C-alpha positions as CSV (number, residue, x, y, z in Angstrom):
1,M,0.0,0.0,0.0
2,A,1.5,3.3,-1.0
3,Y,0.0,6.5,0.5
4,R,1.0,9.8,1.8
5,I,-0.5,12.1,4.5
6,R,-0.3,15.8,3.8
7,G,-2.0,17.9,6.4
8,Q,-5.5,16.6,6.6
9,E,-5.4,14.5,3.4
10,L,-4.7,10.8,3.0
11,D,-3.6,10.2,-0.6
12,L,-4.1,6.5,-1.6
13,Y,-2.0,6.2,-4.8
14,S,-1.1,2.6,-5.1
15,A,-2.2,-0.8,-3.8
16,Y,0.1,-3.6,-4.8
17,V,-0.5,-7.3,-4.2
18,P,1.9,-10.0,-5.6
19,E,0.4,-11.8,-8.6
20,V,0.2,-15.1,-6.7
21,H,-2.2,-13.5,-4.1
22,R,-4.3,-11.4,-6.5
23,G,-8.0,-11.9,-6.8
24,R,-8.5,-12.6,-3.1
25,G,-9.6,-9.1,-2.1
26,Y,-6.4,-8.2,-0.3
27,A,-6.0,-4.8,-2.0
28,S,-9.6,-4.0,-1.3
29,Q,-9.2,-4.8,2.4
30,L,-6.0,-2.6,2.6
31,I,-7.9,0.3,1.0
32,L,-11.0,-0.2,3.2
33,H,-8.8,-0.2,6.3
34,S,-7.0,2.9,5.1
35,I,-10.3,4.7,4.5
36,H,-11.5,3.7,8.0
37,F,-8.2,5.1,9.4
38,A,-8.8,8.3,7.6
39,V,-12.3,8.7,8.8
40,L,-11.3,8.0,12.4
41,H,-8.6,10.6,12.2
42,G,-10.6,13.3,10.4
43,L,-8.7,13.0,7.2
44,R,-10.0,13.6,3.6
45,V,-9.3,10.7,1.3
46,K,-7.9,11.2,-2.1
47,A,-8.3,8.1,-4.2
48,N,-5.7,8.2,-6.9
49,S,-5.3,4.5,-7.7
50,P,-8.0,2.7,-9.8
51,T,-8.7,0.2,-7.0
52,A,-9.1,3.0,-4.4
53,K,-11.5,4.8,-6.8
54,H,-13.5,1.6,-7.3
55,I,-13.7,0.8,-3.6
56,S,-14.6,4.4,-2.8
57,G,-17.5,4.2,-5.2
58,V,-18.7,0.8,-3.9
59,I,-18.9,2.2,-0.4
60,G,-20.7,5.3,-1.5
61,M,-18.0,7.9,-1.1
62,A,-18.5,10.9,-3.4
63,L,-15.5,11.4,-5.8
64,Y,-14.7,14.8,-7.3
65,P,-12.7,15.5,-10.4
66,D,-9.5,16.1,-8.3
67,G,-9.8,12.6,-6.8
68,Y,-11.5,13.6,-3.5
């Protein structure tokens, strides 16, 4: 999981799972836990990776053109 925290923003820009473990939902779980962490700490989530954007949409987070 690659991310950065800048001020009050959690930028999720990459979720990598080795090929042998793909398709089991590990990246999704990493992203869900990251979003949960952000909410608990009052951070805005910037979903830059395709997986983060997908998960954000699935759980009903509004995404704006700049990724927020």
